[in-house]
BALOBA-1460 file (C-alpha; in Angstrom, 3 decimals):
// residues 414
<rec num="1" residu="m" x="111.441" y="101.605" z="128.700"/>
<rec num="2" residu="k" x="113.896" y="99.065" z="126.378"/>
<rec num="3" residu="r" x="111.670" y="96.318" z="125.162"/>
<rec num="4" residu="i" x="113.814" y="93.300" z="125.566"/>
<rec num="5" residu="i" x="112.083" y="89.597" z="123.635"/>
<rec num="6" residu="f" x="113.530" y="86.473" z="123.696"/>
<rec num="7" residu="h" x="112.979" y="83.943" z="120.593"/>
<rec num="8" residu="v" x="113.259" y="80.426" z="121.785"/>
<rec num="9" residu="d" x="113.805" y="77.751" z="118.784"/>
<rec num="10" residu="v" x="113.972" y="73.741" z="119.438"/>
<rec num="11" residu="n" x="117.460" y="72.657" z="117.232"/>
<rec num="12" residu="s" x="115.662" y="69.923" z="114.671"/>
<rec num="13" residu="a" x="112.880" y="69.519" z="116.880"/>
<rec num="14" residu="f" x="110.872" y="66.235" z="115.721"/>
<rec num="15" residu="l" x="114.525" y="64.653" z="115.058"/>
<rec num="16" residu="s" x="115.328" y="65.904" z="118.370"/>
<rec num="17" residu="w" x="112.845" y="64.696" z="120.169"/>
<rec num="18" residu="e" x="112.987" y="61.354" z="118.663"/>
<rec num="19" residu="a" x="116.740" y="61.199" z="119.171"/>
<rec num="20" residu="v" x="115.985" y="61.817" z="123.287"/>
<rec num="21" residu="r" x="113.527" y="59.064" z="122.858"/>
<rec num="22" residu="r" x="115.418" y="56.434" z="121.460"/>
<rec num="23" residu="l" x="118.237" y="57.219" z="123.854"/>
<rec num="24" residu="s" x="116.090" y="56.545" z="126.956"/>
<rec num="25" residu="e" x="115.972" y="53.151" z="125.668"/>
<rec num="26" residu="g" x="119.412" y="52.616" z="125.167"/>
<rec num="27" residu="e" x="119.818" y="53.264" z="121.350"/>
<rec num="28" residu="e" x="122.308" y="55.136" z="119.426"/>
<rec num="29" residu="d" x="122.073" y="58.785" z="119.462"/>
<rec num="30" residu="i" x="120.582" y="59.779" z="115.960"/>
<rec num="31" residu="r" x="121.261" y="63.191" z="115.430"/>
<rec num="32" residu="l" x="124.771" y="62.110" z="115.165"/>
<rec num="33" residu="i" x="124.035" y="59.873" z="111.710"/>
<rec num="34" residu="p" x="122.061" y="60.468" z="108.185"/>
<rec num="35" residu="s" x="118.984" y="60.794" z="109.886"/>
<rec num="36" residu="a" x="115.601" y="62.385" z="109.256"/>
<rec num="37" residu="i" x="112.006" y="62.481" z="109.864"/>
<rec num="38" residu="g" x="109.508" y="61.841" z="107.170"/>
<rec num="39" residu="g" x="106.486" y="60.602" z="105.535"/>
<rec num="40" residu="d" x="106.334" y="57.297" z="103.191"/>
<rec num="41" residu="r" x="108.610" y="57.813" z="100.798"/>
<rec num="42" residu="d" x="106.361" y="56.204" z="97.924"/>
<rec num="43" residu="k" x="103.739" y="58.739" z="98.955"/>
<rec num="44" residu="r" x="103.710" y="61.989" z="97.222"/>
<rec num="45" residu="t" x="102.654" y="63.950" z="100.161"/>
<rec num="46" residu="g" x="106.339" y="62.072" z="102.112"/>
<rec num="47" residu="v" x="108.444" y="64.578" z="102.567"/>
<rec num="48" residu="i" x="111.377" y="65.600" z="105.106"/>
<rec num="49" residu="l" x="110.075" y="67.064" z="108.256"/>
<rec num="50" residu="a" x="113.822" y="67.607" z="110.500"/>
<rec num="51" residu="k" x="116.868" y="66.289" z="109.662"/>
<rec num="52" residu="s" x="120.395" y="65.825" z="111.176"/>
<rec num="53" residu="i" x="123.377" y="67.966" z="110.610"/>
<rec num="54" residu="p" x="125.153" y="64.741" z="108.792"/>
<rec num="55" residu="a" x="122.153" y="64.428" z="106.801"/>
<rec num="56" residu="k" x="122.108" y="68.197" z="105.917"/>
<rec num="57" residu="s" x="125.974" y="67.650" z="104.991"/>
<rec num="58" residu="f" x="124.332" y="65.343" z="102.403"/>
<rec num="59" residu="g" x="122.582" y="68.098" z="100.450"/>
<rec num="60" residu="v" x="119.185" y="66.764" z="102.494"/>
<rec num="61" residu="r" x="116.613" y="69.547" z="102.962"/>
<rec num="62" residu="t" x="113.439" y="69.736" z="104.901"/>
<rec num="63" residu="g" x="110.528" y="70.207" z="102.982"/>
<rec num="64" residu="e" x="111.626" y="67.719" z="100.009"/>
<rec num="65" residu="p" x="110.522" y="64.148" z="99.326"/>
<rec num="66" residu="v" x="111.629" y="61.743" z="100.920"/>
<rec num="67" residu="a" x="112.367" y="59.458" z="97.759"/>
<rec num="68" residu="a" x="114.595" y="62.617" z="96.556"/>
<rec num="69" residu="a" x="116.519" y="62.779" z="100.081"/>
<rec num="70" residu="l" x="117.192" y="58.756" z="99.768"/>
<rec num="71" residu="k" x="118.799" y="59.538" z="96.379"/>
<rec num="72" residu="k" x="121.510" y="62.236" z="98.093"/>
<rec num="73" residu="c" x="121.788" y="60.104" z="100.823"/>
<rec num="74" residu="p" x="121.192" y="56.196" z="100.374"/>
<rec num="75" residu="s" x="122.307" y="55.416" z="104.282"/>
<rec num="76" residu="l" x="119.576" y="57.769" z="105.374"/>
<rec num="77" residu="k" x="117.771" y="56.809" z="108.669"/>
<rec num="78" residu="v" x="114.170" y="58.016" z="108.000"/>
<rec num="79" residu="f" x="111.643" y="57.674" z="110.926"/>
<rec num="80" residu="k" x="107.896" y="58.375" z="111.034"/>
<rec num="81" residu="p" x="106.385" y="61.275" z="112.721"/>
<rec num="82" residu="d" x="105.011" y="60.819" z="116.441"/>
<rec num="83" residu="f" x="102.653" y="63.921" z="116.983"/>
<rec num="84" residu="a" x="102.333" y="62.940" z="120.795"/>
<rec num="85" residu="l" x="105.379" y="62.629" z="121.395"/>
<rec num="86" residu="y" x="106.063" y="66.253" z="119.903"/>
<rec num="87" residu="v" x="103.123" y="67.784" z="121.835"/>
<rec num="88" residu="k" x="104.611" y="66.036" z="125.165"/>
<rec num="89" residu="n" x="108.094" y="67.392" z="124.300"/>
<rec num="90" residu="s" x="106.506" y="71.250" z="123.566"/>
<rec num="91" residu="h" x="104.509" y="70.932" z="126.895"/>
<rec num="92" residu="a" x="107.922" y="70.630" z="128.874"/>
<rec num="93" residu="f" x="110.080" y="73.238" z="126.919"/>
<rec num="94" residu="m" x="107.277" y="75.797" z="127.511"/>
<rec num="95" residu="s" x="107.064" y="75.345" z="131.139"/>
<rec num="96" residu="i" x="110.662" y="75.905" z="131.449"/>
<rec num="97" residu="c" x="110.439" y="78.881" z="129.617"/>
<rec num="98" residu="e" x="107.697" y="80.217" z="131.844"/>
<rec num="99" residu="k" x="109.545" y="79.905" z="134.871"/>
<rec num="100" residu="y" x="111.551" y="82.737" z="133.014"/>
<rec num="101" residu="s" x="109.004" y="85.250" z="132.059"/>
<rec num="102" residu="p" x="105.301" y="85.957" z="132.952"/>
<rec num="103" residu="v" x="104.637" y="86.146" z="129.210"/>
<rec num="104" residu="v" x="105.475" y="83.553" z="126.702"/>
<rec num="105" residu="e" x="103.827" y="83.269" z="123.520"/>
<rec num="106" residu="k" x="103.621" y="79.769" z="121.706"/>
<rec num="107" residu="y" x="104.778" y="81.094" z="118.114"/>
<rec num="108" residu="s" x="104.909" y="77.584" z="117.046"/>
<rec num="109" residu="i" x="105.048" y="73.239" z="118.451"/>
<rec num="110" residu="d" x="108.723" y="74.090" z="118.187"/>
<rec num="111" residu="e" x="109.279" y="78.010" z="119.070"/>
<rec num="112" residu="c" x="107.938" y="80.073" z="121.358"/>
<rec num="113" residu="f" x="108.359" y="84.057" z="122.247"/>
<rec num="114" residu="m" x="109.514" y="85.710" z="125.492"/>
<rec num="115" residu="d" x="108.933" y="89.497" z="126.920"/>
<rec num="116" residu="m" x="111.680" y="90.049" z="129.578"/>
<rec num="117" residu="t" x="110.760" y="93.676" z="129.737"/>
<rec num="118" residu="g" x="111.466" y="94.984" z="133.269"/>
<rec num="119" residu="m" x="112.821" y="91.682" z="133.948"/>
<rec num="120" residu="e" x="116.369" y="93.274" z="135.142"/>
<rec num="121" residu="k" x="115.504" y="93.063" z="138.775"/>
<rec num="122" residu="i" x="115.954" y="89.200" z="138.181"/>
<rec num="123" residu="f" x="118.051" y="88.823" z="135.612"/>
<rec num="124" residu="p" x="120.745" y="91.851" z="135.771"/>
<rec num="125" residu="d" x="122.531" y="90.243" z="132.989"/>
<rec num="126" residu="i" x="119.962" y="89.477" z="130.359"/>
<rec num="127" residu="e" x="122.410" y="87.368" z="128.054"/>
<rec num="128" residu="e" x="123.149" y="85.243" z="130.842"/>
<rec num="129" residu="a" x="119.777" y="84.461" z="131.620"/>
<rec num="130" residu="a" x="119.418" y="83.540" z="127.902"/>
<rec num="131" residu="y" x="122.169" y="81.151" z="128.555"/>
<rec num="132" residu="k" x="120.767" y="79.550" z="131.938"/>
<rec num="133" residu="l" x="117.487" y="79.259" z="130.094"/>
<rec num="134" residu="k" x="119.088" y="77.567" z="127.403"/>
<rec num="135" residu="d" x="121.416" y="75.074" z="129.694"/>
<rec num="136" residu="e" x="118.454" y="74.425" z="131.574"/>
<rec num="137" residu="i" x="116.271" y="73.166" z="128.761"/>
<rec num="138" residu="k" x="118.827" y="70.818" z="127.864"/>
<rec num="139" residu="q" x="119.769" y="69.192" z="130.942"/>
<rec num="140" residu="s" x="116.306" y="68.921" z="132.004"/>
<rec num="141" residu="l" x="114.999" y="67.675" z="128.806"/>
<rec num="142" residu="g" x="118.242" y="66.477" z="126.552"/>
<rec num="143" residu="f" x="117.301" y="68.540" z="123.598"/>
<rec num="144" residu="t" x="118.942" y="71.856" z="122.632"/>
<rec num="145" residu="v" x="117.674" y="75.210" z="121.960"/>
<rec num="146" residu="n" x="119.039" y="78.433" z="120.451"/>
<rec num="147" residu="v" x="118.090" y="81.767" z="121.739"/>
<rec num="148" residu="g" x="117.869" y="85.033" z="120.397"/>
<rec num="149" residu="i" x="117.353" y="88.276" z="122.206"/>
<rec num="150" residu="g" x="116.434" y="91.359" z="120.711"/>
<rec num="151" residu="e" x="114.720" y="94.480" z="120.905"/>
<rec num="152" residu="n" x="111.126" y="92.999" z="119.388"/>
<rec num="153" residu="k" x="109.680" y="89.916" z="118.162"/>
<rec num="154" residu="l" x="111.630" y="90.137" z="114.495"/>
<rec num="155" residu="l" x="114.775" y="90.852" z="115.579"/>
<rec num="156" residu="a" x="114.511" y="88.160" z="118.217"/>
<rec num="157" residu="k" x="113.524" y="85.644" z="115.692"/>
<rec num="158" residu="t" x="116.713" y="86.804" z="113.466"/>
<rec num="159" residu="a" x="118.822" y="86.101" z="116.190"/>
<rec num="160" residu="s" x="117.885" y="82.803" z="116.619"/>
<rec num="161" residu="d" x="118.531" y="81.828" z="113.374"/>
<rec num="162" residu="f" x="122.046" y="82.566" z="113.139"/>
<rec num="163" residu="t" x="124.529" y="79.808" z="113.771"/>
<rec num="164" residu="k" x="122.754" y="76.420" z="115.674"/>
<rec num="165" residu="p" x="122.952" y="74.028" z="117.442"/>
<rec num="166" residu="d" x="122.427" y="75.101" z="121.041"/>
<rec num="167" residu="k" x="123.693" y="79.564" z="121.068"/>
<rec num="168" residu="v" x="122.413" y="82.129" z="121.854"/>
<rec num="169" residu="h" x="122.513" y="85.644" z="119.985"/>
<rec num="170" residu="t" x="121.923" y="88.959" z="120.008"/>
<rec num="171" residu="l" x="120.670" y="91.178" z="117.310"/>
<rec num="172" residu="f" x="120.032" y="95.050" z="118.550"/>
<rec num="173" residu="l" x="119.302" y="97.603" z="116.616"/>
<rec num="174" residu="n" x="122.352" y="98.717" z="116.888"/>
<rec num="175" residu="e" x="123.651" y="95.658" z="115.039"/>
<rec num="176" residu="l" x="121.897" y="95.877" z="112.342"/>
<rec num="177" residu="k" x="124.403" y="97.576" z="110.138"/>
<rec num="178" residu="s" x="126.864" y="94.314" z="111.409"/>
<rec num="179" residu="k" x="124.761" y="91.264" z="111.887"/>
<rec num="180" residu="l" x="122.245" y="91.980" z="109.260"/>
<rec num="181" residu="w" x="122.553" y="93.753" z="106.944"/>
<rec num="182" residu="p" x="125.010" y="91.769" z="105.086"/>
<rec num="183" residu="l" x="122.616" y="88.888" z="104.723"/>
<rec num="184" residu="s" x="121.112" y="88.220" z="101.378"/>
<rec num="185" residu="v" x="117.577" y="89.807" z="101.086"/>
<rec num="186" residu="g" x="116.360" y="86.211" z="100.988"/>
<rec num="187" residu="e" x="117.274" y="85.649" z="104.709"/>
<rec num="188" residu="l" x="115.272" y="88.688" z="105.591"/>
<rec num="189" residu="f" x="111.757" y="87.151" z="107.302"/>
<rec num="190" residu="s" x="108.758" y="87.043" z="105.454"/>
<rec num="191" residu="v" x="110.868" y="87.423" z="102.258"/>
<rec num="192" residu="g" x="110.228" y="84.463" z="99.636"/>
<rec num="193" residu="w" x="112.125" y="82.710" z="96.846"/>
<rec num="194" residu="s" x="110.227" y="85.247" z="94.093"/>
<rec num="195" residu="t" x="110.359" y="87.795" z="96.227"/>
<rec num="196" residu="a" x="113.835" y="87.754" z="96.414"/>
<rec num="197" residu="e" x="114.156" y="87.215" z="92.853"/>
<rec num="198" residu="r" x="112.010" y="90.450" z="91.534"/>
<rec num="199" residu="l" x="114.632" y="92.118" z="94.694"/>
<rec num="200" residu="t" x="117.564" y="90.695" z="93.104"/>
<rec num="201" residu="a" x="117.005" y="91.436" z="89.190"/>
<rec num="202" residu="a" x="116.673" y="95.401" z="90.639"/>
<rec num="203" residu="n" x="119.786" y="95.427" z="91.973"/>
<rec num="204" residu="i" x="118.070" y="95.159" z="95.746"/>
<rec num="205" residu="k" x="120.735" y="91.767" z="97.063"/>
<rec num="206" residu="t" x="121.179" y="92.426" z="100.351"/>
<rec num="207" residu="v" x="119.150" y="93.326" z="103.452"/>
<rec num="208" residu="g" x="120.992" y="96.093" z="104.028"/>
<rec num="209" residu="d" x="120.492" y="97.112" z="100.096"/>
<rec num="210" residu="l" x="116.424" y="97.116" z="100.744"/>
<rec num="211" residu="a" x="116.941" y="99.320" z="104.408"/>
<rec num="212" residu="v" x="118.396" y="102.039" z="102.446"/>
<rec num="213" residu="a" x="115.890" y="101.492" z="98.813"/>
<rec num="214" residu="d" x="113.430" y="103.961" z="98.171"/>
<rec num="215" residu="l" x="110.261" y="102.955" z="99.747"/>
<rec num="216" residu="n" x="107.958" y="103.709" z="96.228"/>
<rec num="217" residu="k" x="110.673" y="101.965" z="94.323"/>
<rec num="218" residu="v" x="110.217" y="98.923" z="96.876"/>
<rec num="219" residu="q" x="106.301" y="98.920" z="96.958"/>
<rec num="220" residu="r" x="106.048" y="99.302" z="93.223"/>
<rec num="221" residu="l" x="107.988" y="95.914" z="92.967"/>
<rec num="222" residu="i" x="105.956" y="93.764" z="95.204"/>
<rec num="223" residu="g" x="103.127" y="95.858" z="96.303"/>
<rec num="224" residu="d" x="102.196" y="98.236" z="98.620"/>
<rec num="225" residu="k" x="101.893" y="96.322" z="101.573"/>
<rec num="226" residu="p" x="104.075" y="93.874" z="101.527"/>
<rec num="227" residu="g" x="106.539" y="96.335" z="100.471"/>
<rec num="228" residu="k" x="106.065" y="98.579" z="103.591"/>
<rec num="229" residu="q" x="106.605" y="95.546" z="105.629"/>
<rec num="230" residu="i" x="109.830" y="93.985" z="104.617"/>
<rec num="231" residu="h" x="110.899" y="97.566" z="104.365"/>
<rec num="232" residu="d" x="110.286" y="98.093" z="107.861"/>
<rec num="233" residu="y" x="111.577" y="94.664" z="109.343"/>
<rec num="234" residu="a" x="115.357" y="95.489" z="106.709"/>
<rec num="235" residu="n" x="115.740" y="98.715" z="109.043"/>
<rec num="236" residu="g" x="114.642" y="96.078" z="112.437"/>
<rec num="237" residu="i" x="111.006" y="98.053" z="112.745"/>
<rec num="238" residu="d" x="108.379" y="95.770" z="114.609"/>
<rec num="239" residu="f" x="105.857" y="96.795" z="117.143"/>
<rec num="240" residu="s" x="104.121" y="93.602" z="117.468"/>
<rec num="241" residu="p" x="103.232" y="92.413" z="121.335"/>
<rec num="242" residu="v" x="104.219" y="88.980" z="122.922"/>
<rec num="243" residu="l" x="100.691" y="87.767" z="123.789"/>
<rec num="244" residu="s" x="100.483" y="84.950" z="126.131"/>
<rec num="245" residu="e" x="96.393" y="84.264" z="125.282"/>
<rec num="246" residu="p" x="96.183" y="83.530" z="121.262"/>
<rec num="247" residu="e" x="94.780" y="86.408" z="119.019"/>
<rec num="248" residu="d" x="91.347" y="85.508" z="117.313"/>
<rec num="249" residu="a" x="92.019" y="83.518" z="113.913"/>
<rec num="250" residu="k" x="91.657" y="86.584" z="110.715"/>
<rec num="251" residu="c" x="91.166" y="83.675" z="108.705"/>
<rec num="252" residu="y" x="90.548" y="79.803" z="108.924"/>
<rec num="253" residu="s" x="92.088" y="77.596" z="105.985"/>
<rec num="254" residu="v" x="92.754" y="74.241" z="104.997"/>
<rec num="255" residu="s" x="94.607" y="72.314" z="102.077"/>
<rec num="256" residu="v" x="95.269" y="68.549" z="100.870"/>
<rec num="257" residu="t" x="98.037" y="67.585" z="98.641"/>
<rec num="258" residu="l" x="96.755" y="64.338" z="96.369"/>
<rec num="259" residu="e" x="98.678" y="61.502" z="96.479"/>
<rec num="260" residu="k" x="97.132" y="61.031" z="92.999"/>
<rec num="261" residu="d" x="96.389" y="63.634" z="90.426"/>
<rec num="262" residu="v" x="92.774" y="64.980" z="90.312"/>
<rec num="263" residu="i" x="91.530" y="64.411" z="87.290"/>
<rec num="264" residu="e" x="87.754" y="64.127" z="87.599"/>
<rec num="265" residu="k" x="85.485" y="66.830" z="88.460"/>
<rec num="266" residu="e" x="83.162" y="64.777" z="91.034"/>
<rec num="267" residu="e" x="86.218" y="63.098" z="92.574"/>
<rec num="268" residu="g" x="87.712" y="66.862" z="92.837"/>
<rec num="269" residu="e" x="83.998" y="67.819" z="94.746"/>
<rec num="270" residu="k" x="84.063" y="65.075" z="96.607"/>
<rec num="271" residu="i" x="87.439" y="66.622" z="98.480"/>
<rec num="272" residu="i" x="86.258" y="70.011" z="98.464"/>
<rec num="273" residu="l" x="83.617" y="68.805" z="100.542"/>
<rec num="274" residu="a" x="85.750" y="67.205" z="103.320"/>
<rec num="275" residu="l" x="87.938" y="70.918" z="103.184"/>
<rec num="276" residu="c" x="84.914" y="72.733" z="103.966"/>
<rec num="277" residu="d" x="83.464" y="69.918" z="106.594"/>
<rec num="278" residu="s" x="86.930" y="70.209" z="107.696"/>
<rec num="279" residu="v" x="87.282" y="74.132" z="107.776"/>
<rec num="280" residu="s" x="83.881" y="74.906" z="108.921"/>
<rec num="281" residu="q" x="83.665" y="73.034" z="112.071"/>
<rec num="282" residu="r" x="86.791" y="74.874" z="113.281"/>
<rec num="283" residu="m" x="85.449" y="77.692" z="112.356"/>
<rec num="284" residu="r" x="81.959" y="77.259" z="114.351"/>
<rec num="285" residu="a" x="83.766" y="75.661" z="116.901"/>
<rec num="286" residu="d" x="85.260" y="79.261" z="117.615"/>
<rec num="287" residu="k" x="81.627" y="81.032" z="117.232"/>
<rec num="288" residu="a" x="83.014" y="82.405" z="113.913"/>
<rec num="289" residu="e" x="81.129" y="83.123" z="110.455"/>
<rec num="290" residu="a" x="82.591" y="84.291" z="107.161"/>
<rec num="291" residu="y" x="81.498" y="87.055" z="105.025"/>
<rec num="292" residu="c" x="84.608" y="85.453" z="101.822"/>
<rec num="293" residu="i" x="85.219" y="82.197" z="100.200"/>
<rec num="294" residu="g" x="87.966" y="81.339" z="98.443"/>
<rec num="295" residu="v" x="89.401" y="78.074" z="96.621"/>
<rec num="296" residu="t" x="92.430" y="77.241" z="95.515"/>
<rec num="297" residu="i" x="93.834" y="74.737" z="93.366"/>
<rec num="298" residu="r" x="97.404" y="73.892" z="92.232"/>
<rec num="299" residu="f" x="97.917" y="71.672" z="89.440"/>
<rec num="300" residu="n" x="100.576" y="69.139" z="88.277"/>
<rec num="301" residu="d" x="102.890" y="71.665" z="87.023"/>
<rec num="302" residu="f" x="102.837" y="73.235" z="90.477"/>
<rec num="303" residu="k" x="101.088" y="76.663" z="88.870"/>
<rec num="304" residu="n" x="98.132" y="77.996" z="90.900"/>
<rec num="305" residu="k" x="95.039" y="79.676" z="90.214"/>
<rec num="306" residu="s" x="92.853" y="80.954" z="92.909"/>
<rec num="307" residu="h" x="88.812" y="82.744" z="93.058"/>
<rec num="308" residu="q" x="87.111" y="83.955" z="95.810"/>
<rec num="309" residu="r" x="83.518" y="85.516" z="96.352"/>
<rec num="310" residu="k" x="82.553" y="87.941" z="99.037"/>
<rec num="311" residu="l" x="78.854" y="87.025" z="100.322"/>
<rec num="312" residu="s" x="75.965" y="89.045" z="101.322"/>
<rec num="313" residu="e" x="75.747" y="88.033" z="104.981"/>
<rec num="314" residu="p" x="78.292" y="85.669" z="106.727"/>
<rec num="315" residu="t" x="77.831" y="82.257" z="107.148"/>
<rec num="316" residu="d" x="78.982" y="78.910" z="108.863"/>
<rec num="317" residu="v" x="77.220" y="76.416" z="107.436"/>
<rec num="318" residu="t" x="78.952" y="73.550" z="105.790"/>
<rec num="319" residu="d" x="76.390" y="73.402" z="103.060"/>
<rec num="320" residu="e" x="76.495" y="77.093" z="102.040"/>
<rec num="321" residu="i" x="80.259" y="76.962" z="102.098"/>
<rec num="322" residu="f" x="80.748" y="74.053" z="99.758"/>
<rec num="323" residu="n" x="77.872" y="74.849" z="97.736"/>
<rec num="324" residu="v" x="80.039" y="78.510" z="97.072"/>
<rec num="325" residu="s" x="83.480" y="76.520" z="96.854"/>
<rec num="326" residu="k" x="82.106" y="74.189" z="94.291"/>
<rec num="327" residu="s" x="80.557" y="77.059" z="92.283"/>
<rec num="328" residu="l" x="84.348" y="78.766" z="92.508"/>
<rec num="329" residu="f" x="85.943" y="75.202" z="91.903"/>
<rec num="330" residu="s" x="84.045" y="74.843" z="88.404"/>
<rec num="331" residu="e" x="85.160" y="78.071" z="87.317"/>
<rec num="332" residu="l" x="88.758" y="77.598" z="88.234"/>
<rec num="333" residu="w" x="89.003" y="73.903" z="86.704"/>
<rec num="334" residu="n" x="87.821" y="73.090" z="82.896"/>
<rec num="335" residu="g" x="88.565" y="69.598" z="83.768"/>
<rec num="336" residu="i" x="91.646" y="68.873" z="81.715"/>
<rec num="337" residu="k" x="94.817" y="69.426" z="83.726"/>
<rec num="338" residu="p" x="95.374" y="67.497" z="86.449"/>
<rec num="339" residu="i" x="95.045" y="68.744" z="89.869"/>
<rec num="340" residu="r" x="98.005" y="67.998" z="92.958"/>
<rec num="341" residu="l" x="96.371" y="70.162" z="95.584"/>
<rec num="342" residu="i" x="93.457" y="71.908" z="96.855"/>
<rec num="343" residu="g" x="92.588" y="74.127" z="99.506"/>
<rec num="344" residu="v" x="89.680" y="76.217" z="101.041"/>
<rec num="345" residu="s" x="89.723" y="79.395" z="102.950"/>
<rec num="346" residu="l" x="87.457" y="81.044" z="105.256"/>
<rec num="347" residu="s" x="87.880" y="84.637" z="105.788"/>
<rec num="348" residu="d" x="86.309" y="88.475" z="106.382"/>
<rec num="349" residu="i" x="85.684" y="86.916" z="109.626"/>
<rec num="350" residu="v" x="82.757" y="87.871" z="112.030"/>
<rec num="351" residu="r" x="81.807" y="86.750" z="115.680"/>
<rec num="352" residu="g" x="79.307" y="86.701" z="118.325"/>
<rec num="353" residu="g" x="76.347" y="87.077" z="115.929"/>
<rec num="354" residu="a" x="76.995" y="91.157" z="115.663"/>
<rec num="355" residu="v" x="75.423" y="91.320" z="111.872"/>
<rec num="356" residu="q" x="72.544" y="92.859" z="110.861"/>
<rec num="357" residu="r" x="70.673" y="90.169" z="108.966"/>
<rec num="358" residu="s" x="68.144" y="90.146" z="106.177"/>
<rec num="359" residu="f" x="64.572" y="89.508" z="106.995"/>
<rec num="360" residu="f" x="64.418" y="87.043" z="104.800"/>
<rec num="361" residu="s" x="68.243" y="85.109" z="105.462"/>
<rec num="362" residu="e" x="67.087" y="82.449" z="107.571"/>
<rec num="363" residu="g" x="64.756" y="79.808" z="105.787"/>
<rec num="364" residu="e" x="63.635" y="76.909" z="107.132"/>
<rec num="365" residu="m" x="66.499" y="75.276" z="104.912"/>
<rec num="366" residu="n" x="69.368" y="77.533" z="106.080"/>
<rec num="367" residu="e" x="68.117" y="76.412" z="109.979"/>
<rec num="368" residu="k" x="67.982" y="72.604" z="108.972"/>
<rec num="369" residu="a" x="71.149" y="72.860" z="107.642"/>
<rec num="370" residu="k" x="72.648" y="74.526" z="110.837"/>
<rec num="371" residu="s" x="70.982" y="71.792" z="112.768"/>
<rec num="372" residu="r" x="72.442" y="69.143" z="110.840"/>
<rec num="373" residu="d" x="75.422" y="70.840" z="111.515"/>
<rec num="374" residu="k" x="75.426" y="71.180" z="115.146"/>
<rec num="375" residu="v" x="74.376" y="67.493" z="115.024"/>
<rec num="376" residu="v" x="77.637" y="66.319" z="113.646"/>
<rec num="377" residu="d" x="79.516" y="68.853" z="115.521"/>
<rec num="378" residu="y" x="78.386" y="66.881" z="119.172"/>
<rec num="379" residu="i" x="78.769" y="63.368" z="117.500"/>
<rec num="380" residu="r" x="82.441" y="64.416" z="116.542"/>
<rec num="381" residu="d" x="83.697" y="65.942" z="119.288"/>
<rec num="382" residu="k" x="82.168" y="63.228" z="121.611"/>
<rec num="383" residu="f" x="83.235" y="60.908" z="119.934"/>
<rec num="384" residu="g" x="86.098" y="61.132" z="117.602"/>
<rec num="385" residu="i" x="86.392" y="62.719" z="113.884"/>
<rec num="386" residu="d" x="85.702" y="59.801" z="111.754"/>
<rec num="387" residu="a" x="82.773" y="59.092" z="113.879"/>
<rec num="388" residu="i" x="80.261" y="60.339" z="111.251"/>
<rec num="389" residu="s" x="80.887" y="61.470" z="107.837"/>
<rec num="390" residu="r" x="78.708" y="63.812" z="105.290"/>
<rec num="391" residu="g" x="77.658" y="62.614" z="101.989"/>
<rec num="392" residu="t" x="78.450" y="64.381" z="98.901"/>
<rec num="393" residu="l" x="75.771" y="66.998" z="97.914"/>
<rec num="394" residu="i" x="76.306" y="65.623" z="93.874"/>
<rec num="395" residu="g" x="74.501" y="63.080" z="92.536"/>
<rec num="396" residu="n" x="74.020" y="59.581" z="94.843"/>
<rec num="397" residu="p" x="75.737" y="60.119" z="98.604"/>
<rec num="398" residu="t" x="79.008" y="58.800" z="98.705"/>
<rec num="399" residu="r" x="80.811" y="58.489" z="102.297"/>
<rec num="400" residu="v" x="83.733" y="61.109" z="102.592"/>
<rec num="401" residu="g" x="85.722" y="61.471" z="105.480"/>
<rec num="402" residu="k" x="88.392" y="59.130" z="106.115"/>
<rec num="403" residu="k" x="90.086" y="58.994" z="102.879"/>
<rec num="404" residu="y" x="90.635" y="62.983" z="102.900"/>
<rec num="405" residu="r" x="91.081" y="63.843" z="105.914"/>
<rec num="406" residu="a" x="93.922" y="61.968" z="106.912"/>
<rec num="407" residu="q" x="95.312" y="63.628" z="103.915"/>
<rec num="408" residu="i" x="94.022" y="67.085" z="105.052"/>
<rec num="409" residu="e" x="96.813" y="69.433" z="106.781"/>
<rec num="410" residu="e" x="95.126" y="72.621" z="108.423"/>
<rec num="411" residu="k" x="96.415" y="75.494" z="109.763"/>
<rec num="412" residu="r" x="94.989" y="78.570" z="111.652"/>
<rec num="413" residu="d" x="95.888" y="81.755" z="110.100"/>
<rec num="414" residu="k" x="96.498" y="84.739" z="112.186"/>
């Protein structure tokens, strides 16, 4: 049976949701003027999260610092993010999508996949169903979406990224040569700018060039696994299922872009502790443990360094994760070059306690640490994330919590 997948993507979601709220309060439609959603212009972490089409005409880009956007467009109106509003609208549009398909996978707060395979008896004209869905969201909720239709998730997502806003596009396998292959190779899903540069330098300039290129050549350029993946993608190959229930996380990671560069070791270790505290708590909530701990730092010249260490036995203990991370941090940094970002990752995940442990692994200190983690987790679950903070494990205890926790950007990697 031929698969039919929809990808539904809210157009400029954060800005659209703010616009709908302001319209309901009798204010102007900020989508029609140069406007954006962004953070504090005076902070390095203040970036553009979403922009209007008029703002885009001034060259304003998502992800750039707010201060830089205002230089391009002095009349730009910048509104603060409101994540409670975003969650509310996300639930609303997902609920409408669930009326059209029994299998809806939330891909992010403002996009989802829908498996429409076998729905022809209910929707004989699948494109008409996409238009109906798009229009219902617009009429009921006041914001627009793009709907991409394809035979797999890759093609559906690619199709939804064609011209915007408020559009329905198809990208079927028989349309690859006309719709996908003429695109520059950097426009292919999962191809970053550095990979695109390497491919272009090797005269692989379009998606079509990549599709017909020798696989071994592509793998020599960017590696075996990523080379095979993008070669498949260029040929429209993707077998990933639409999942109504999320898969278990294969990695837990957390990072923070700092308002001020770190220039002292003790300050860096405080941040490492806050990161380890955050990421280990999330992992414990999923009843998981990690065999591998990694630390990444980014210097103020935007160059990255990272190290990781494989453990003999998995752990979910914050103290253990912090001690390893602190050691990796010392290996990475000589204390000279200022740091602007620090990240901690936990990988090689196991669940359910299905591990044969050494007889000597569960000592008294380990049990005390586990008990301490349970108490901290319980207090935070009951009274909030900032109800209790850990002291640093170096020198005199220092409270670590709100200062860094507010800056931490968490992500759950699949």
